[in-house]
N, C-alpha and C positions, 0 to 999 in steps of 0.2 A: 483712500487718499485720492484727491482730485488733481494733484500736481503731475504734469506730464514731462516736464523738462528734466534732463539729467544734469547732475553736478551743480555747482554754484549755489546761489541763495536757495533754490528750490530743494536741493539735497539737504541743506541745513534745516529748512522748514519742515521737510518730512521727518527728519530726525527728532525735531522738537515735538511734533504732533505724536509720533510713536511713543516717545517718553511720556507725553502729557496724558495719554490714556490711562497710565498707571500712577499718575502724580509723581513721576520720577524724573522731572526735568532737572538738569544740573546747571552749573555756571555757564557752560558753553551755550546751552539753550537760552538762558536768561539774557546773555549778552546779545544773541541774535535777535530775540524778540524785542529788545529795546531799540534795535535799529528800525523797527516797524512803527514806532510811536510817532504820531504827527508832530512836526516841528515847523515853526514859522520860518520862511525863507528857504526851506529845503527844496532841492530841485526834484525830488521824487516823492516826498512824504508830507507835502503841504496841502491842506484840505482846500485851498483856494485854486489849485490846479484844475484845469478843465476836465481831466479824466475823472475826478472825484465829485464833480458838481452834480447835484440832484440824485446821487446814489443813495439807496435806502440803507440806513444805519442799523446794524444789529445791536440790540440792547437786551438786558435781562428783565427789565421792569416795564409793565404796561403803562404806568404813569409817565415814564420817560419816553416811551414810544409815542404816546398821545401828544406830548409837548413837542417832540421833534417834528411830528406831522403838522402841528399847528404853525410852527415857525417855518417849516418847509413850504407850506401852501403860500404864505405871504411872500417869502423870498422868491419862489418860482414865478408867481404872477408878476411881481415887480421886475424881475430880471428879464422876462419875456415881453414885457409891455402889455400883458393881458389884463382884462378886468376879472377880478375874483368874484364869482357869483355865489351867493349864500342861499342854501336850501334847507328848510326846516322839516322835521318829521311831523307826522300827525299822530297824536297819542289819544288813546281811550282807556278808561278803566277796564281791567281784564275780568273775564268770567262773570259778566252781568247778564242775567236772563230775566225775562218777564215771568214771575212766578204766578201771576194772576190769569195767564192765558188759559182758555178753555181747551183742555186736552181733547175732549170728544169732538169739539167743533173744528179745531185747528189740526188735530192729529199729533202735534208735538208743541212743546213750549217755544215761544218765539224769542230768539236772542235779540237784544237791543243794545246798542252802543251808548255808553254814558261818557260824555265828554268831560274834560278836566277844566276846573276853574282857570281863568286866565293867569292868575298869579302862580298857580302850581305848574301850568304848562310852560310859562316863561322861566321858572326855576329849573325845570327839567332841561330846557334848552341850553342852560349854562353849564351842564354837567359834561365831563369828558367821556369818551366812548367806553373806557374800561369800567365805568360805574354802571353801565347798562348793557352788559353782555356783549360789548364791542359792536353794538348796532348804534350808529351815531345819531345823536339828536339833531346835530347841525352838520351839513356837508358843505365845504367850500371848494368849488371846482372852477377850472378854466380849461380851455382847449390845450391838449398836449400834456396835461398833468398826469404823472404816474399814479396808478391806483392798484389796489389789491382786492381781488374778489374774496368774499367772506362766506360763500355758501356753495354747496354742490347742486346747482340748479339744473344743469344738463351736462353730465359727464361725457356724453357722446359728442358734444359740441365744444369740449374742453372748457366749459364753464364750471370750474371746480374751485374749491376752497384753496386759497394760497396762490392761484394763478395771477400773474402780474400783467398789467396792460397800461394803455394810454387812453385818456378821454378824447374822443373825437367829436362828441356832441351830446345833446340831451333834449328831452321833452319835459316841460314843466307846466304847472298851472297855479293859479292863486291859491294860497292856503289860508289858515286862520290868522287873524290879527295882523293883516297886511304883510304876510310873508309869502314866499314862494315854496312850493313843494314839488319834488321830482316825481315824474311818471316813469321815465325810462332814461337810462344812460347808455350811450353807445361807446363801447370800449374796443380798442384794437389790441388783441392779445399779443404778448411778447413771447417768442420762442415756444409756441404751443406744441404739444406732442405730435399733432398732425395739423394740416391745413384745414381751415374752416371757410366754407363759402356759402353765404345765405343770399337769397334773392333780394336785389335792391341794395345790398351792402357791399363794401369793398372786401377784399380778401382778409380773413382773420378778424373782421369786425363783427362783434356780437352785441345784441341788445340785453341789458340787465334791467329788468323791470322791478318796480317796487314790490315788496312782499309784506305780509302781515305776520308779525311774530309776537308771541307773548313773552315778555322779558321781566326781569326783576331789577329795579333801579335802586341803587344805594343812595339814600337821601343824605343831605348835609348834616341833619340832626340825628341820624342813625335810627330814625323811626319811620315805618314800623320795622320790627325785627325781621330780618331776612330780606328787607327791601320792599319797595312799592311795586306791586304787580300791575303792569299795564300792557296794552296791545299797541305796538308801534308799527306804523306804516312808513317804510323808508327803503330806498335802494340799498342793498346790502353790500356796500363797498367801503373801503377806507383809503385815504391818501397813503401813498407808499414811499414816504420819505424816511420811514423807520419801521422795523419789524422786530418782534421778540426772537430770541434764540430758538424758542420752541417752534415758532412759525417758519424759521429758516431751515428746519430739518429737511433733508432731501434735495436742497437746492445746490447748484454749482454756480459760483459767481466769479466772473472775470475780474471785476472790481469789488472788493469786499472791505467795507468800513465797519469797524466793530467798536463798541463802547463797553469795556469790561470793568468799569469802575464799581459797579454794583453787582457783579457776578457772584452768586453765593457759593459756588463750588466748582471743582475742576471740570465737571461735566458741562457746565454752561460755557466755560472758557473754550473747551475742546470743540463743542458744537459750533460756536461762532467762528473760530479760526479755521476749522476744517472745511468750511464752505469754499475756501479760496482755491482758484485754479493755479495761482502762482504767488510767490512772495512779492513780486514786483507790484501786483495789484492789491496788496493787503495793507491796510492802515489801521493802527490802533489809536483811537481818539485821544486817550490819556493813559497815564501810567496806572498800574494796579499792583496789588501785593502778590508778586510772582511766587516767592518761596512758599508762602502760606497756601496759595490756591493750587499751584501746579508742581510744587517741589517737595511736598510733605506727605506723600503717600495717599492711598485711598482707603476707604473704610472696609470693614470685614465683609459686608454683603457684596460689594463690588469685586473684591478678591475672590470670593466664593463663586461668583458668576463667571469670572475669567477662568477659574480652574475647571469649572464644568464645561465651558466652551472649548477649552484646550483638550479635555478628554474626548469630546465629541469630534473635534478635528482629527484626533488620532484614530478614532474608530472609522471615520470617513476615509482617511488615508489608507488604512489597512484593508478596508473593503475594496477600494479602487485597485490596490496592489494584490488583491486576492490572498491576503495573508491573515484575514480575520478568522479567528477560531469559530468552528461551527457551534451553534447553540447560543451565540450572542444575539439577543433579541430584547425587545421592549417597546411598548407603545409610548412611554413617557421617558424623559431624560434620565430620571433616577434609576428606574429598573434597567434601562439599557446600559448605563455606566456600571451598575452593580454587577450585571451578568457578564460584562466584558472583563471586569477586574477579577471575577471569580474564575474565568476560563483562560485568561491570558498567560498564566504561569508566572514567569519572572516579569515583574512589573516594568513595562516600558516607560521611559521618561515622557512626561507630558509634552515637553518641548525642549529643543536644543538652543533656543534663543535665550541668552543669558539675561537680556533686559526684561523679557517677558517673565522669565523664571523668577527674577528678583522682584518684579512688580507684583506678582500674584502669590508668591510663596513666602517671601521674606519681607514682611512689612517693616518699613523704616520706623525707628524710634522717633516719636514726635509727641511732645507734650500737648500739642493742640488737638490731637486725635487719639485719645487713650482708648484702646480696645481691651475690654475685660474678657476673661474666660476664653481665650483663643489659643488653640493648639495647632501646630503644624508638624506633621510627621516627617521623618527623614526621607521617606520614599514618596513624598508629595501625595499622600492618600487623602482624597477629599473627605472620606467618611470619618477621619479622625479629628475634623474641625467641628467645634461646638458652634451653636448659634451665636452670631456676633451682633452686638448692639452697643448703643451709647446710653448706659444707665445713668439716670439723673435722680438726685434726691428730690422728694416732694418739696414744693415751694415753701410750705409751712415749716419744714425742717432745715431750711438753709441758714443755720446759725452756727457760730463757732461754739464748740464745747470746750470751754476753758475753765480755769479755776474761778471760784466765786468768793465773795467776801471782800473785806478791806484790803486794798492794794492789789486786787485781782487784775485790774486793767493794765497796770504796769507789768505785772508778772506775765500775763498772757501775751503781751507784745514782745517780750524778750525770750520766750520759750518756743521750742519747735512744736508744731502740731499740724494735723490735717483736719479739715472740716468737711462737712458733707457737700459743700459747693465745689470742691476741688481746689480750694486755696491751699498752697503749700508754703512752707518756710523757705528761706533762702538756701538752707542746707539741703533740703529735699530737691530744690531746683538744680543745685550744683552737682548732684549725683549723676545726672544724665550728660554731663560734659559741659562744654562752653555754651553760652546763651545763643539763642537764635538771632542771626544778624538782623532779621526783619522784625523782631519783637521790640516793643517800645521800651524806653528807659525811664526810670523815675528817680526822684531825689531821696536820699537816705536821711532818716529822721535824726535830728540832733537831740540827744537825751539831756544835754547840759543846758541848752537854751532852746526850749520847745519850738519846733519848726513845722509842726504838722499842718497848720493852716496854709503856710507858704508851699509846703510839699504838695498838698492836694491840688491847689490852683495852678502852680507852676508846672506840675507834671502834665496836666491837661493842656495848658498852653504850649508847652515845649513839644508835645506830640502832635499838636496842630501845625506848628511851625516846621518841624523836622522833615516830613515827607515832601514838602514843597516850599522851601525857604524863599525862592524867587517870587512866589505868589503871595505867601503869607507874611513875608518880611515887610513889604510896603503897607499891607493891610493893617497889621498890628501896630507898626510904628505910628501910623496916622491916628490912632485912637486917643492916646493921652501921652504926655511927656514921660510918665512912668513906664508905659509900654515901650516907648522908644529906647529907654535905658535897658529894659528887660530883653528886648530883641538884640541889642548890642552884646549883652552877656551871653545870650543863646549862640550868637555867631562866634564868640570867643570859645565857648564850650565845644562847638562843632570843629573849630580849628585846632583844638587841643591845647590852647594857651591857658584855659581855666578848667578846673574840674566842675562838675555840676553843682557840688555843694559850695564851691567858692563863688560861682555865679549867683547862687541863691543868697549867700551871705552878703554879697555886694548890694543886692537889692534890699535886704533886711536893714543894712546900715543906712542906706539912703532913706528908707521909710522911717526909721527910728529918728534920724535927724530932722525929718519933716514933721512927724507927728509922734513924739516920744511916748505920750500916754496911750495912744491907740496901738502902737507897735512896740511893746516892751521887750527887753532882753531877759535872759534867765529862764527859770522854770515857771513861766506865765504864758497863758494861751492868748494869742491874738484873735480878734473877731474876724471870722471869715467874711461876714457881710461888709465890714468896713474895708477889708483888704480887696474884695472884688470891686467895690465902688471906687476905691482909690486908684486901682489899676485900670479899670475899663470904662468908668462912667464919663459920659460927655453930654453936652446940651443938645446935640443934633437930634431932631425928631425925624424918624423914618416913616411914620404913618400914624393914623388914628382911625378909630371907628366912626362910622356915620350911620344914621338911620335912613332907610330908603323904603318907599312904598312901591311894591312891585306892580300894583295896579295902575298907578299914574306916574311913576318915576319921580315923585316928589322926594327931595333929599333934605334932611335936617342935620346940620353939623352938630356934634356933641362936644361937651367939654369933658375934661378928665374925670369929673366926679361921676358921670354916668357911663362913659365908655372906657376905652383903653388908649393910651398914648404910648407909642412904641419908641423906646430909646435903646441904646446898646445894653444898658442895664435896666431891666423892667421887672417890677414886682407884680406877680399874678395874684390878684385879689380873690377872696372867697366868693362864693356863689351869690352873695346878697345883691350884687349889681348885674347878675346875669340871669335870664329867664330859666327857671328849672323846667326840665322836660318831664311832665307827669307821666309816670308809668314807663319811661324809657329805660331799657336795659343797657343801652350803650354807656360805657364808662367815659367820664369826662377826661378829655385829653388837652394838651397844650393848644392845639388848633381851636378847640372849643373856647378855651379861656381867652384866646386872641381874636375870636370871631372870624376865623379864616373863611368859614362858610356862612352864608346868610342865616341868621337865627331870629326866630319870631320874638317879638316883644309885646307887652301889654299896651303899648302906646298906640293911639289911634291917629291915623293920617289926617292932619287938619285940612289938607287940600281936597281930599275926597269928600270929607264931611261938608265942606263949604260949597263945593261945586256940584256934587251929585245928590246931596241929601242923604247919603248912606255913609258907611264907614269901612275902612280897611285898616288892618293892623300894620304897623311899621316893622321892618326887618333891620337888624343891626349887622354890620359887616365891616371888617377891617379894610382899609384902603392904603396900600403902600405907595408912597411918593418916591422914596429913594431906597434902593436895595441895601440892607445892612450887611456888612461883611461878617459880623460876629454878634450874637445875641447871648447875654447872660440873664437867665430867667430865675428869679427867686421863687422857691417852691415851698418854703417852710410852713406857711399858714394859709393854705388854700385847699380846694377840693379836687385838684388834678389827680387822677388815678392812673393815668398811663402816659408814658413818655414816647411819643412817636419817633421812629428812626428818621423820618423825613418830615419837615414842615413845608406845607405849600401855602404861601401867603399871597393873596391876590393883589394885582397891581394893574394900573391902566395900560402898562406896557409889558404885560405878560405875568407869569407866575414867578415869584421869588422862591427858590428852593434852598432850604438849609438842612444840613444833616446833623444829627446828634454827634457831638465830639467828646463829651465828657459829662459826668455827674459827680457832684461832691456830696459827701455824707458827714454827719455829725453824730457822735455818741453823747447822749444826754447824761449818761452815768460818768464816763471818764473824761468828757470834754475833748476827745481826740477827733481829728478829721482824717478821712481817707477819700479815695476817689476811684472812679472807673473811667478808663479811656476807651474811646471808640475809634478804631483805626479807619482809614479811608475805605476799606473793603467791608466794613460792618462788624469786624471782630471786636469783642468786648474783653478788656483786660483790667484786672483788679490790682490796685496799688495801695499798700499801707507801708510807708517808709520805715516804720518801726519793726515790721515783720518781714516783708518781702525785700526790703532794702532797695538796691538798684533795680531789681527785676520786677516785672509785672507778670501776673499769672493769668493765662488765657482762660476764659470761662465759656463763651458761646458766641454764635453769630446772631445779630439782631434779625428779627423777622417782623413781618408787618401786622400780625394779628394782635388784637387788644389783649387777649389773655396771655400770650406768649412772653410779653415783656414786662409783666407785673413785677418780676423779681428785681427790676431796676429801681423800684421804689425804696428798697431797703438793702442795707449791707449786712454783714454778719452781726450777731448779737443784737444790740439795741440801736444800731446805726440807721438813721433816717436821712433821706435825700433832702438837701437844702438848696442846691443850685444845679441847674442844667445849662450847659453851654452848647450852642449850635453855631456852626460855621457855614457860610455860603459856599455852594458848590462852585468849582472852578469853571 
């Protein structure tokens, strides 16, 4: 703990952190942490206050860090009236040697550098640092800008990885293609472990010279597999307007700003918040799912680790007090603990701290973190605990095992069963007591007047609106007149004047009066496609693809038949209008279908052909003119194989970030619709109003890998995804 003040907010902060280690935060801790969330107009927690200006923000994702740094550079230079200077890296192909060199004459093969084509070099310069081993392709600097060193160049001079500093100057020279490249950056170290004095430089000012590093760059088209191997010459520093929670380890921060919205687990939250020296200097950028992350216990491996550390603490304490039995020895932790327990006679308690005892010995019941094959003995014996894990069924077996044959769809919906994905019926959910206050709610299926299409879509939209009605209310109301009515019903549901089903039926009645043939009553299915378009579709165009020649910057606007025009409701077409990547192992994602990254086409640049007598191929890319608040993407008939948790759409005024908030599924056999809801922290919840009723069943956390999220493409049995809904980050 880094807090030094006694009593007051710091005492409450220490209590919350102590409980947080074991995922055991309670309502008192939640209430206190909410007071640390940034609020406009607040006298102490407003990010516009001078104390919080230009302070590095701790986040969990490298992509967020890079975006924070990009915005921070522009804001810092503008606020200080400084000119922002841009410096580009110099890149060569890696591991190129002259195989024809005469060994006898030269003694060894001569290494030669192979430069990159201009189009490829310019493409690499557009990539963010996290795609190239955190060695930036482009550095934007001005005097006084905070930076972080990225390599242990000279530990004796405090030039170490993670050291923070301020730019005081630089040496540069002309680079390729009319750019500037850095030779040396002079950095004044902030709070170094010791003072550094070098001849000709001020105190604590050190030179950071450019270095040559072989790195692997992730290319926009995913080719080659494993990334493009290059040698990059660049000064190894990054702007320090943001850092990851991993990089923040070991730091003590007087002012600590943290963004916990994408923190995957309790460890990330604890690491970020425990950097603070005081509660007064701590600000949480936006709200996060507290109960799920820091109030639902920890997994078995962590509890096992805490139990072992508690035994080792006890051994150390008895050794200091000279009460440790003779013969207790061991070079490793397990033999040491085992020998102690064999000789200690009556087993001493591991700890007298009830909070620690509860956190490591008595795991809390939580449907989100089911631990199988776990035993805890009455005397807290470590060796009675089996190996703890999170077993999951293979992806090809994630199907419901229900009845088959005529009428099976209806019977399976109305009976209790457990399937291999962890889906449980409402009865099984109720056995563990009342529902989790943080878990989403869904609409209950109407068996007399089929409502599954409305349940699937409205459950996703309701759980987008519920966590932040002040933000999403205006966004959703502005889409269509139908959405304005739906949000009004959501508000009445939240106020308790309507039940969820009454609010849904109000919308069904309105839709029926408007389009009776499309939205029938009784035991007839409504079309989910017509429902989505009626509720969300508008004529506003947010962006469109264009073809660009990287060699000469010639731009050719496209029409909708060749490229993609982005509306709130957009149909992703099959691969016939998109260049297939021959031999590429990367799976096609939504960003590929929207051309978020530049993608090569077979079209030849007319400008290069006319002007140079040669030719260059055109590249297609999306350009966003207006940031959409919501995107509904039709997925039924296309080649999209992965649903990214986060979409990065390029724009002339920054990247538009949208997170996956829901997926809708359709059964080709039964005609039934279900959905998955993604909460703001990335948790995925399954809903089938006929089976789970009001409840949603927690399944997993979204992760960034292509393979890890393939299960989102299908639901149980024959359910296939038909729509994905993304929402803009706050």
